[in-house]
ZAGU-486136 format. One record per residue (C-alpha): residue in one letter; residue number from 1; x, y, z. Coordinates in steps of 0.25 Angstrom, whole numbers, plus 5000, padded with zeros to 4 digits. Last residue first. Layout:
REM ZAGU-486136
ATOM residu num   px   py   pz
ATOM      A NUM    X    Y    Z
...
END
This chain:
REM ZAGU-486136
ATOM residu num   px   py   pz
ATOM      E 622 4932 4834 4964
ATOM      P 621 4928 4841 4951
ATOM      N 620 4943 4844 4948
ATOM      I 619 4947 4856 4940
ATOM      H 618 4961 4862 4942
ATOM      F 617 4962 4877 4939
ATOM      D 616 4971 4885 4931
ATOM      D 615 4974 4899 4936
ATOM      G 614 4968 4912 4931
ATOM      V 613 4959 4914 4943
ATOM      Q 612 4962 4905 4954
ATOM      A 611 4954 4892 4955
ATOM      D 610 4947 4886 4967
ATOM      C 609 4937 4896 4972
ATOM      A 608 4930 4901 4959
ATOM      K 607 4932 4887 4952
ATOM      W 606 4926 4880 4964
ATOM      L 605 4915 4890 4966
ATOM      R 604 4910 4887 4951
ATOM      F 603 4911 4872 4953
ATOM      C 602 4903 4872 4966
ATOM      E 601 4893 4881 4959
ATOM      S 600 4891 4873 4947
ATOM      G 599 4890 4859 4952
ATOM      I 598 4900 4851 4960
ATOM      K 597 4895 4838 4967
ATOM      N 596 4900 4824 4970
ATOM      A 595 4913 4825 4963
ATOM      R 594 4922 4815 4956
ATOM      L 593 4935 4815 4948
ATOM      S 592 4942 4803 4940
ATOM      V 591 4956 4805 4935
ATOM      T 590 4961 4800 4921
ATOM      K 589 4976 4796 4919
ATOM      D 588 4988 4800 4911
ATOM      P 587 4986 4814 4906
ATOM      G 586 4973 4816 4914
ATOM      K 585 4959 4813 4910
ATOM      V 584 4948 4818 4920
ATOM      K 583 4937 4808 4923
ATOM      W 582 4925 4815 4930
ATOM      S 581 4915 4811 4940
ATOM      G 580 4903 4819 4946
ATOM      T 579 4892 4816 4956
ATOM      R 578 4877 4815 4953
ATOM      G 577 4868 4819 4964
ATOM      G 576 4858 4826 4954
ATOM      A 575 4869 4836 4951
ATOM      G 574 4882 4834 4959
ATOM      C 573 4891 4836 4947
ATOM      E 572 4883 4844 4937
ATOM      L 571 4893 4855 4936
ATOM      V 570 4905 4846 4935
ATOM      S 569 4899 4837 4924
ATOM      D 568 4894 4849 4917
ATOM      A 567 4909 4855 4916
ATOM      D 566 4915 4843 4909
ATOM      I 565 4928 4840 4915
ATOM      G 564 4940 4841 4905
ATOM      N 563 4952 4831 4905
ATOM      G 562 4950 4825 4891
ATOM      L 561 4963 4832 4887
ATOM      S 560 4957 4837 4874
ATOM      K 559 4944 4841 4881
ATOM      S 558 4952 4851 4890
ATOM      M 557 4955 4853 4905
ATOM      K 556 4969 4860 4906
ATOM      R 555 4979 4851 4913
ATOM      G 554 4983 4852 4927
ATOM      W 553 4982 4837 4930
ATOM      P 552 4969 4837 4938
ATOM      D 551 4963 4845 4926
ATOM      M 550 4964 4860 4924
ATOM      G 549 4954 4871 4921
ATOM      L 548 4962 4882 4915
ATOM      G 547 4966 4896 4921
ATOM      D 546 4958 4909 4920
ATOM      I 545 4961 4922 4912
ATOM      W 544 4952 4933 4916
ATOM      V 543 4954 4946 4907
ATOM      H 542 4948 4959 4911
ATOM      K 541 4945 4972 4904
ATOM      F 540 4944 4965 4890
ATOM      G 539 4947 4966 4875
ATOM      P 538 4957 4977 4876
ATOM      K 537 4954 4987 4866
ATOM      D 536 4960 4990 4852
ATOM      L 535 4946 4988 4846
ATOM      L 534 4947 4977 4835
ATOM      L 533 4962 4974 4836
ATOM      N 532 4963 4974 4851
ATOM      S 531 4949 4967 4854
ATOM      K 530 4953 4956 4844
ATOM      L 529 4967 4954 4850
ATOM      L 528 4961 4954 4864
ATOM      T 527 4952 4943 4860
ATOM      Y 526 4963 4935 4853
ATOM      Y 525 4971 4935 4865
ATOM      L 524 4960 4931 4875
ATOM      W 523 4954 4920 4866
ATOM      T 522 4967 4914 4860
ATOM      R 521 4980 4916 4868
ATOM      V 520 4972 4917 4881
ATOM      I 519 4964 4904 4878
ATOM      E 518 4971 4895 4888
ATOM      K 517 4970 4905 4899
ATOM      G 516 4955 4904 4901
ATOM      Q 515 4946 4915 4900
ATOM      P 514 4938 4927 4906
ATOM      R 513 4938 4940 4897
ATOM      L 512 4932 4951 4905
ATOM      A 511 4926 4965 4904
ATOM      T 510 4926 4966 4889
ATOM      P 509 4933 4978 4884
ATOM      F 508 4922 4982 4880
ATOM      A 507 4909 4982 4887
ATOM      R 506 4904 4996 4886
ATOM      E 505 4907 4999 4871
ATOM      F 504 4903 4984 4868
ATOM      V 503 4889 4987 4874
ATOM      E 502 4886 4998 4864
ATOM      P 501 4892 4990 4853
ATOM      H 500 4883 4978 4855
ATOM      N 499 4884 4969 4843
ATOM      L 498 4898 4974 4837
ATOM      Y 497 4905 4971 4850
ATOM      G 496 4896 4968 4862
ATOM      S 495 4905 4964 4873
ATOM      V 494 4902 4949 4871
ATOM      F 493 4907 4950 4857
ATOM      L 492 4919 4958 4859
ATOM      N 491 4924 4949 4870
ATOM      S 490 4921 4937 4862
ATOM      N 489 4928 4942 4849
ATOM      S 488 4940 4933 4852
ATOM      S 487 4932 4921 4851
ATOM      D 486 4929 4923 4836
ATOM      M 485 4943 4925 4831
ATOM      W 484 4946 4914 4841
ATOM      T 483 4939 4904 4833
ATOM      D 482 4948 4907 4821
ATOM      F 481 4939 4913 4810
ATOM      V 480 4934 4906 4798
ATOM      K 479 4939 4903 4784
ATOM      E 478 4930 4901 4772
ATOM      E 477 4930 4916 4767
ATOM      G 476 4920 4918 4756
ATOM      V 475 4924 4919 4742
ATOM      L 474 4917 4929 4733
ATOM      T 473 4914 4928 4718
ATOM      G 472 4917 4941 4712
ATOM      L 471 4920 4954 4720
ATOM      E 470 4916 4964 4710
ATOM      S 469 4901 4961 4710
ATOM      K 468 4900 4962 4725
ATOM      M 467 4906 4976 4726
ATOM      D 466 4894 4984 4730
ATOM      A 465 4887 4974 4739
ATOM      F 464 4900 4970 4745
ATOM      T 463 4903 4984 4750
ATOM      G 462 4916 4992 4746
ATOM      L 461 4931 4991 4745
ATOM      L 460 4934 4992 4760
ATOM      E 459 4949 4991 4761
ATOM      R 458 4954 4978 4768
ATOM      T 457 4968 4980 4761
ATOM      A 456 4970 4966 4756
ATOM      R 455 4956 4960 4755
ATOM      D 454 4950 4973 4750
ATOM      L 453 4937 4974 4757
ATOM      V 452 4922 4972 4753
ATOM      Q 451 4911 4975 4763
ATOM      S 450 4899 4967 4766
ATOM      D 449 4885 4973 4765
ATOM      H 448 4879 4962 4756
ATOM      P 447 4883 4951 4765
ATOM      P 446 4895 4942 4760
ATOM      G 445 4892 4929 4754
ATOM      E 444 4889 4916 4761
ATOM      R 443 4895 4902 4764
ATOM      W 442 4910 4904 4767
ATOM      P 441 4908 4918 4770
ATOM      Q 440 4900 4916 4783
ATOM      V 439 4895 4929 4788
ATOM      Y 438 4891 4936 4801
ATOM      T 437 4888 4951 4799
ATOM      G 436 4890 4961 4810
ATOM      S 435 4901 4969 4802
ATOM      P 434 4898 4969 4787
ATOM      P 433 4903 4957 4779
ATOM      V 432 4917 4956 4773
ATOM      I 431 4921 4955 4758
ATOM      I 430 4935 4953 4754
ATOM      K 429 4942 4958 4742
ATOM      D 428 4955 4954 4734
ATOM      G 427 4951 4939 4732
ATOM      D 426 4948 4941 4718
ATOM      E 425 4934 4934 4720
ATOM      S 424 4931 4943 4732
ATOM      Y 423 4933 4936 4746
ATOM      W 422 4923 4935 4757
ATOM      I 421 4926 4937 4772
ATOM      P 420 4919 4935 4785
ATOM      I 419 4929 4924 4791
ATOM      E 418 4919 4914 4797
ATOM      T 417 4917 4912 4811
ATOM      H 416 4920 4897 4815
ATOM      Y 415 4915 4884 4812
ATOM      W 414 4922 4882 4799
ATOM      R 413 4937 4880 4799
ATOM      R 412 4948 4886 4791
ATOM      R 411 4952 4897 4801
ATOM      S 410 4955 4912 4800
ATOM      I 409 4960 4919 4812
ATOM      P 408 4975 4919 4810
ATOM      W 407 4981 4928 4822
ATOM      D 406 4993 4936 4818
ATOM      I 405 5007 4931 4821
ATOM      S 404 5017 4934 4832
ATOM      I 403 5009 4932 4845
ATOM      N 402 5019 4926 4856
ATOM      D 401 5019 4937 4866
ATOM      M 400 5003 4938 4865
ATOM      W 399 5002 4924 4871
ATOM      D 398 5011 4927 4883
ATOM      L 397 5003 4940 4885
ATOM      L 396 4990 4932 4885
ATOM      F 395 4995 4921 4895
ATOM      Q 394 5001 4933 4903
ATOM      K 393 4988 4939 4906
ATOM      N 392 4986 4927 4916
ATOM      R 391 4995 4934 4926
ATOM      P 390 4984 4945 4928
ATOM      P 389 4974 4935 4933
ATOM      H 388 4964 4940 4928
ATOM      F 387 4969 4950 4917
ATOM      E 386 4965 4965 4917
ATOM      M 385 4965 4972 4904
ATOM      E 384 4970 4986 4900
ATOM      E 383 4984 4981 4900
ATOM      L 382 4980 4970 4890
ATOM      H 381 4976 4981 4880
ATOM      E 380 4991 4985 4879
ATOM      R 379 4995 4971 4876
ATOM      I 378 4984 4971 4865
ATOM      R 377 4991 4983 4859
ATOM      D 376 5005 4977 4859
ATOM      Q 375 5000 4964 4853
ATOM      A 374 4992 4970 4841
ATOM      H 373 5002 4969 4830
ATOM      T 372 5004 4954 4831
ATOM      Q 371 4989 4952 4830
ATOM      R 370 4983 4953 4816
ATOM      V 369 4971 4944 4815
ATOM      Y 368 4973 4935 4803
ATOM      W 367 4966 4929 4792
ATOM      E 366 4972 4918 4784
ATOM      K 365 4979 4914 4771
ATOM      L 364 4987 4902 4774
ATOM      L 363 5002 4897 4775
ATOM      I 362 5002 4885 4783
ATOM      I 361 5008 4882 4797
ATOM      E 360 5005 4868 4802
ATOM      V 359 4997 4863 4814
ATOM      P 358 4997 4850 4821
ATOM      N 357 4983 4846 4825
ATOM      K 356 4978 4848 4840
ATOM      G 355 4965 4851 4834
ATOM      R 354 4961 4863 4843
ATOM      E 353 4975 4869 4847
ATOM      S 352 4981 4866 4833
ATOM      V 351 4995 4859 4835
ATOM      P 350 5009 4864 4836
ATOM      I 349 5019 4854 4838
ATOM      E 348 5028 4851 4851
ATOM      Q 347 5037 4840 4847
ATOM      D 346 5040 4827 4854
ATOM      R 345 5051 4819 4847
ATOM      E 344 5053 4807 4837
ATOM      V 343 5067 4808 4831
ATOM      V 342 5070 4806 4816
ATOM      N 341 5084 4806 4811
ATOM      V 340 5092 4808 4798
ATOM      L 339 5082 4808 4787
ATOM      K 338 5088 4812 4774
ATOM      G 337 5090 4798 4769
ATOM      Q 336 5080 4800 4758
ATOM      E 335 5071 4789 4763
ATOM      E 334 5072 4795 4777
ATOM      L 333 5068 4808 4771
ATOM      Y 332 5056 4802 4764
ATOM      D 331 5051 4795 4776
ATOM      I 330 5052 4808 4785
ATOM      A 329 5045 4815 4774
ATOM      A 328 5034 4805 4773
ATOM      N 327 5031 4806 4788
ATOM      R 326 5031 4821 4788
ATOM      A 325 5022 4820 4775
ATOM      D 324 5012 4811 4783
ATOM      I 323 5012 4821 4795
ATOM      V 322 5009 4833 4786
ATOM      K 321 4998 4827 4777
ATOM      M 320 5003 4823 4764
ATOM      G 319 4999 4830 4751
ATOM      A 318 5013 4834 4747
ATOM      F 317 5024 4824 4752
ATOM      P 316 5030 4821 4738
ATOM      G 315 5033 4836 4736
ATOM      A 314 5031 4844 4749
ATOM      I 313 5028 4857 4741
ATOM      D 312 5015 4851 4736
ATOM      T 311 5009 4853 4750
ATOM      L 310 5009 4845 4762
ATOM      K 309 4996 4842 4769
ATOM      G 308 4989 4848 4781
ATOM      D 307 4976 4850 4774
ATOM      L 306 4979 4865 4773
ATOM      D 305 4992 4863 4766
ATOM      I 304 5006 4860 4771
ATOM      A 303 5020 4864 4764
ATOM      Q 302 5017 4878 4761
ATOM      F 301 5031 4884 4757
ATOM      P 300 5035 4898 4762
ATOM      T 299 5044 4907 4754
ATOM      L 298 5055 4912 4764
ATOM      G 297 5055 4927 4769
ATOM      L 296 5066 4923 4779
ATOM      E 295 5057 4929 4791
ATOM      R 294 5044 4923 4786
ATOM      F 293 5050 4909 4783
ATOM      V 292 5057 4910 4797
ATOM      A 291 5044 4914 4804
ATOM      V 290 5036 4903 4797
ATOM      D 289 5047 4893 4801
ATOM      N 288 5046 4897 4815
ATOM      Q 287 5031 4896 4815
ATOM      D 286 5032 4881 4811
ATOM      G 285 5034 4873 4798
ATOM      F 284 5028 4884 4790
ATOM      S 283 5038 4887 4779
ATOM      C 282 5048 4877 4783
ATOM      V 281 5062 4880 4790
ATOM      M 280 5071 4868 4791
ATOM      L 279 5079 4870 4803
ATOM      V 278 5093 4866 4807
ATOM      G 277 5097 4864 4821
ATOM      S 276 5099 4849 4819
ATOM      G 275 5086 4845 4828
ATOM      F 274 5083 4858 4836
ATOM      D 273 5095 4863 4844
ATOM      S 272 5098 4874 4834
ATOM      K 271 5084 4880 4834
ATOM      V 270 5082 4888 4822
ATOM      S 269 5075 4901 4824
ATOM      N 268 5088 4910 4822
ATOM      H 267 5088 4907 4807
ATOM      T 266 5100 4903 4798
ATOM      M 265 5098 4899 4784
ATOM      V 264 5099 4886 4775
ATOM      Q 263 5093 4888 4762
ATOM      V 262 5082 4879 4755
ATOM      S 261 5082 4868 4745
ATOM      T 260 5071 4860 4737
ATOM      S 259 5065 4873 4731
ATOM      R 258 5050 4873 4730
ATOM      G 257 5038 4867 4722
ATOM      E 256 5039 4852 4727
ATOM      V 255 5048 4847 4738
ATOM      P 254 5056 4834 4740
ATOM      M 253 5063 4832 4754
ATOM      P 252 5077 4835 4759
ATOM      L 251 5076 4850 4756
ATOM      Q 250 5090 4854 4751
ATOM      I 249 5099 4865 4758
ATOM      T 248 5105 4877 4752
ATOM      K 247 5116 4883 4761
ATOM      G 246 5116 4897 4767
ATOM      V 245 5118 4893 4781
ATOM      L 244 5124 4878 4781
ATOM      H 243 5138 4882 4786
ATOM      T 242 5132 4888 4799
ATOM      Y 241 5125 4875 4802
ATOM      R 240 5132 4870 4815
ATOM      E 239 5135 4884 4819
ATOM      D 238 5121 4886 4824
ATOM      D 237 5120 4901 4827
ATOM      P 236 5112 4905 4814
ATOM      H 235 5102 4894 4818
ATOM      V 234 5100 4885 4805
ATOM      A 233 5089 4886 4795
ATOM      V 232 5084 4878 4783
ATOM      V 231 5075 4887 4774
ATOM      G 230 5061 4886 4767
ATOM      C 229 5057 4872 4771
ATOM      A 228 5043 4869 4766
ATOM      C 227 5046 4855 4760
ATOM      I 226 5053 4851 4772
ATOM      L 225 5040 4852 4779
ATOM      E 224 5037 4837 4779
ATOM      P 223 5050 4836 4788
ATOM      R 222 5042 4842 4799
ATOM      T 221 5049 4838 4813
ATOM      T 220 5062 4843 4808
ATOM      S 219 5077 4842 4810
ATOM      I 218 5087 4846 4799
ATOM      V 217 5100 4839 4796
ATOM      I 216 5111 4845 4787
ATOM      E 215 5118 4840 4775
ATOM      T 214 5128 4848 4767
ATOM      G 213 5128 4844 4752
ATOM      D 212 5131 4858 4746
ATOM      D 211 5116 4859 4743
ATOM      C 210 5112 4857 4757
ATOM      T 209 5107 4843 4762
ATOM      W 208 5096 4841 4772
ATOM      L 207 5095 4828 4781
ATOM      I 206 5083 4827 4790
ATOM      D 205 5082 4825 4805
ATOM      V 204 5067 4822 4809
ATOM      L 203 5060 4826 4821
ATOM      R 202 5048 4817 4822
ATOM      T 201 5036 4821 4830
ATOM      K 200 5028 4817 4843
ATOM      R 199 5019 4827 4848
ATOM      S 198 5019 4838 4858
ATOM      L 197 5007 4848 4856
ATOM      R 196 5008 4863 4854
ATOM      E 195 4996 4872 4853
ATOM      V 194 4991 4881 4842
ATOM      E 193 4978 4889 4842
ATOM      A 192 4984 4901 4847
ATOM      D 191 4993 4901 4835
ATOM      A 190 4981 4902 4826
ATOM      I 189 4975 4891 4818
ATOM      T 188 4973 4889 4803
ATOM      T 187 4963 4878 4799
ATOM      G 186 4962 4864 4793
ATOM      E 185 4959 4856 4805
ATOM      V 184 4969 4846 4802
ATOM      P 183 4979 4856 4795
ATOM      D 182 4979 4865 4807
ATOM      Y 181 4986 4878 4802
ATOM      I 180 4995 4888 4808
ATOM      N 179 4996 4899 4798
ATOM      P 178 5007 4904 4789
ATOM      R 177 5002 4917 4782
ATOM      L 176 4993 4922 4771
ATOM      D 175 4986 4934 4776
ATOM      E 174 4972 4940 4779
ATOM      I 173 4972 4951 4789
ATOM      I 172 4964 4955 4802
ATOM      A 171 4968 4967 4810
ATOM      G 170 4968 4976 4797
ATOM      K 169 4956 4984 4802
ATOM      K 168 4947 4979 4791
ATOM      F 167 4951 4965 4795
ATOM      L 166 4948 4968 4810
ATOM      E 165 4934 4973 4807
ATOM      I 164 4931 4961 4798
ATOM      F 163 4936 4951 4809
ATOM      I 162 4928 4959 4819
ATOM      S 161 4915 4957 4811
ATOM      Q 160 4918 4943 4809
ATOM      T 159 4919 4940 4823
ATOM      V 158 4907 4948 4827
ATOM      T 157 4898 4941 4817
ATOM      R 156 4903 4928 4822
ATOM      Y 155 4897 4931 4836
ATOM      E 154 4883 4935 4830
ATOM      P 153 4884 4924 4820
ATOM      S 152 4885 4914 4831
ATOM      D 151 4898 4905 4832
ATOM      T 150 4904 4912 4844
ATOM      L 149 4891 4910 4852
ATOM      Y 148 4886 4921 4861
ATOM      E 147 4876 4919 4873
ATOM      R 146 4869 4932 4876
ATOM      E 145 4857 4924 4883
ATOM      Y 144 4867 4916 4891
ATOM      D 143 4872 4929 4899
ATOM      C 142 4881 4921 4907
ATOM      S 141 4880 4918 4922
ATOM      L 140 4888 4905 4922
ATOM      G 139 4881 4895 4932
ATOM      V 138 4889 4882 4929
ATOM      R 137 4876 4877 4923
ATOM      K 136 4874 4889 4914
ATOM      A 135 4888 4887 4908
ATOM      T 134 4885 4872 4907
ATOM      K 133 4872 4874 4899
ATOM      R 132 4879 4884 4890
ATOM      M 131 4890 4873 4887
ATOM      A 130 4880 4863 4884
ATOM      Q 129 4872 4872 4874
ATOM      T 128 4885 4876 4867
ATOM      F 127 4890 4861 4865
ATOM      T 126 4877 4858 4858
ATOM      E 125 4878 4871 4850
ATOM      I 124 4892 4867 4846
ATOM      T 123 4887 4855 4838
ATOM      E 122 4876 4862 4831
ATOM      R 121 4886 4873 4826
ATOM      C 120 4897 4864 4822
ATOM      M 119 4887 4855 4814
ATOM      D 118 4882 4868 4807
ATOM      I 117 4896 4872 4804
ATOM      F 116 4899 4859 4798
ATOM      E 115 4887 4859 4789
ATOM      A 114 4890 4873 4784
ATOM      R 113 4904 4869 4780
ATOM      D 112 4900 4856 4773
ATOM      Y 111 4908 4846 4780
ATOM      T 110 4921 4838 4777
ATOM      K 109 4929 4851 4781
ATOM      M 108 4925 4849 4796
ATOM      K 107 4931 4835 4798
ATOM      R 106 4922 4823 4800
ATOM      K 105 4920 4814 4812
ATOM      T 104 4906 4820 4815
ATOM      N 103 4908 4822 4830
ATOM      K 102 4923 4825 4828
ATOM      E 101 4921 4835 4817
ATOM      V 100 4910 4842 4824
ATOM      T  99 4919 4843 4837
ATOM      F  98 4931 4848 4829
ATOM      E  97 4922 4859 4822
ATOM      I  96 4917 4863 4836
ATOM      N  95 4931 4865 4841
ATOM      I  94 4936 4872 4828
ATOM      G  93 4929 4885 4831
ATOM      N  92 4917 4893 4834
ATOM      R  91 4908 4890 4846
ATOM      D  90 4913 4900 4857
ATOM      V  89 4901 4900 4867
ATOM      G  88 4897 4913 4874
ATOM      W  87 4890 4916 4887
ATOM      P  86 4892 4930 4891
ATOM      F  85 4894 4936 4905
ATOM      F  84 4890 4950 4902
ATOM      V  83 4891 4957 4916
ATOM      E  82 4884 4971 4919
ATOM      K  81 4892 4975 4931
ATOM      G  80 4887 4976 4946
ATOM      L  79 4898 4970 4953
ATOM      L  78 4889 4958 4955
ATOM      R  77 4888 4956 4940
ATOM      Q  76 4904 4956 4940
ATOM      S  75 4904 4945 4950
ATOM      R  74 4894 4937 4942
ATOM      A  73 4902 4938 4929
ATOM      I  72 4915 4935 4936
ATOM      V  71 4910 4923 4943
ATOM      D  70 4904 4918 4929
ATOM      I  69 4918 4919 4923
ATOM      M  68 4923 4910 4935
ATOM      S  67 4912 4900 4930
ATOM      Y  66 4917 4901 4916
ATOM      Q  65 4931 4896 4921
ATOM      A  64 4926 4884 4928
ATOM      V  63 4917 4881 4915
ATOM      A  62 4930 4880 4907
ATOM      G  61 4937 4870 4917
ATOM      I  60 4924 4862 4918
ATOM      H  59 4924 4858 4904
ATOM      W  58 4913 4862 4895
ATOM      T  57 4908 4850 4886
ATOM      G  56 4910 4851 4871
ATOM      S  55 4914 4860 4860
ATOM      P  54 4907 4872 4866
ATOM      Y  53 4918 4883 4866
ATOM      P  52 4917 4892 4878
ATOM      P  51 4915 4907 4876
ATOM      P  50 4924 4914 4886
ATOM      T  49 4916 4924 4893
ATOM      D  48 4920 4938 4888
ATOM      I  47 4914 4945 4901
ATOM      V  46 4907 4958 4899
ATOM      F  45 4906 4967 4912
ATOM      L  44 4898 4979 4909
ATOM      E  43 4896 4990 4919
ATOM      K  42 4881 4992 4922
ATOM      G  41 4872 5001 4915
ATOM      S  40 4862 4989 4912
ATOM      D  39 4863 4991 4897
ATOM      P  38 4873 4979 4895
ATOM      K  37 4863 4969 4901
ATOM      F  36 4870 4956 4901
ATOM      A  35 4861 4944 4906
ATOM      Y  34 4865 4938 4920
ATOM      R  33 4855 4941 4931
ATOM      R  32 4843 4947 4923
ATOM      A  31 4846 4937 4912
ATOM      Y  30 4844 4925 4921
ATOM      V  29 4831 4931 4926
ATOM      Q  28 4827 4932 4911
ATOM      P  27 4832 4919 4907
ATOM      D  26 4824 4911 4918
ATOM      V  25 4830 4897 4920
ATOM      T  24 4844 4902 4923
ATOM      H  23 4845 4903 4938
ATOM      A  22 4834 4892 4940
ATOM      E  21 4843 4883 4932
ATOM      Q  20 4855 4887 4941
ATOM      I  19 4847 4885 4954
ATOM      R  18 4842 4871 4949
ATOM      K  17 4857 4867 4945
ATOM      E  16 4862 4871 4959
ATOM      L  15 4851 4864 4966
ATOM      D  14 4855 4851 4958
ATOM      I  13 4870 4853 4961
ATOM      S  12 4866 4854 4976
ATOM      W  11 4866 4864 4987
ATOM      R  10 4859 4860 5000
ATOM      K   9 4846 4862 5007
ATOM      D   8 4838 4865 4994
ATOM      N   7 4826 4874 4996
ATOM      L   6 4832 4885 4988
ATOM      V   5 4825 4899 4987
ATOM      P   4 4822 4898 5002
ATOM      S   3 4808 4901 5007
ATOM      P   2 4805 4915 5012
ATOM      M   1 4802 4917 5027
END
């Protein structure tokens, strides 16, 4: 009678760990089980695994979602398919820059650029190794030998090549437009990177005077932006102010280099029940102001610079930070007898998702992916994809319903993929590298076989080798791509785009995109947009949108709230006889949780059995 493989009498966490270690100790044996073999003759099933961002420890909610992706991968193998379950890590972006700044207590721009990039790479590698270890501990059957990193030259090459191709097709443009800007971090951000937070602010009632002596009160929370006012507006149905329409009204604060008066006009966007019902429309006060200026053909005034300070147009308030200028403006108005009332109130203000800093709208020349024209075609592609659960497709449709501007993709940061552009000395031509080449224009010249294009028409003018003497002193682009410009290539990359065209032909559209609902508006949407513009195809056959891991109070687990539970502590609970204990911070108290034994298999079975696909799930180790 053969002896048993396992001599242990009962399951334990220590036994579980020994089995897992034995399972992965021989790379060749592991590869026979889980490596992707596209030439096997089987039907390909490629999973666009969400590449996690390694900015710290992996919290248990995210690991729970990955354990379910592993269930899908294993089941598809059992069904006879050739499964590619890639292990990738998303390492570009502002998060690791924040981490290095926090660790060194210095802002990014105080460093030499190359030095700072090296520090980011070293720091994020430590987190990457820890995350890879956790992935193996939870039992994810990924093809680790094919690991991809979004900050690697191989991945960044694909991003840069796609940019050049879309630019040549006219799907990417360069333009001077109002952009949402984080003055603290010094970079443009997209609509999808903005959230609204409630903060205390002061609503001030200010006395304005028309040329004929008529006085009116205008309410605002941004008195420092009076210098950028282009028109005063009232609602056309508001009979209180019919007599004001067409009058000239004086700005109540000193300005420099512009007219000191504006016209009173009607506009349907005015909310008659806000303040006095009279609106000062500033160049870039908010998106409504931007729309009114564009509609009326008004010349915009740039009131805030890239450092978050008021410009010369603000007269005596020029050079002040926004909050300082606001306080100084209120003091000035009070001294001049023009301050009627001040009320402190809660206001929802737009802030950057990453830094939580109040954002401004600034006129900047940036690079954009055109998207407003593509919405109908993307919706057609959605009909070819199967969503799991079907109801979660609505998250995507709701976001698409609100898209009204193009996607700004250029950023003024450093640890991202560089925009692969050089400019001729006269600024009329650009040089782009050949497809499949990774470049860093801020510190190197273009490759010999680069192409020269007309900056405005995108017409090919010749090769860099032939035209080098005509271009003058070249200026390398210093801006980089938005992180999502990289991440939205993940399905193309794992399916073999550019690197393995014969595999890509069979693997695309990618079989499955599994992800959380919180990044539908970014990762899922931008991926579908990219696949549409580049290939005019749906990005996936199946899209699985899962819920979020929630704390005992029903809040999403996150580092910012301090309510996350470290995945390793759950997986190791019971190892060596050690129990687990956790403190979870709530809105008004902290709770203590305990467990004697959990481990990987118990945790995976709990997630598979307890949570409905697509629903939020509460995490309690007890």
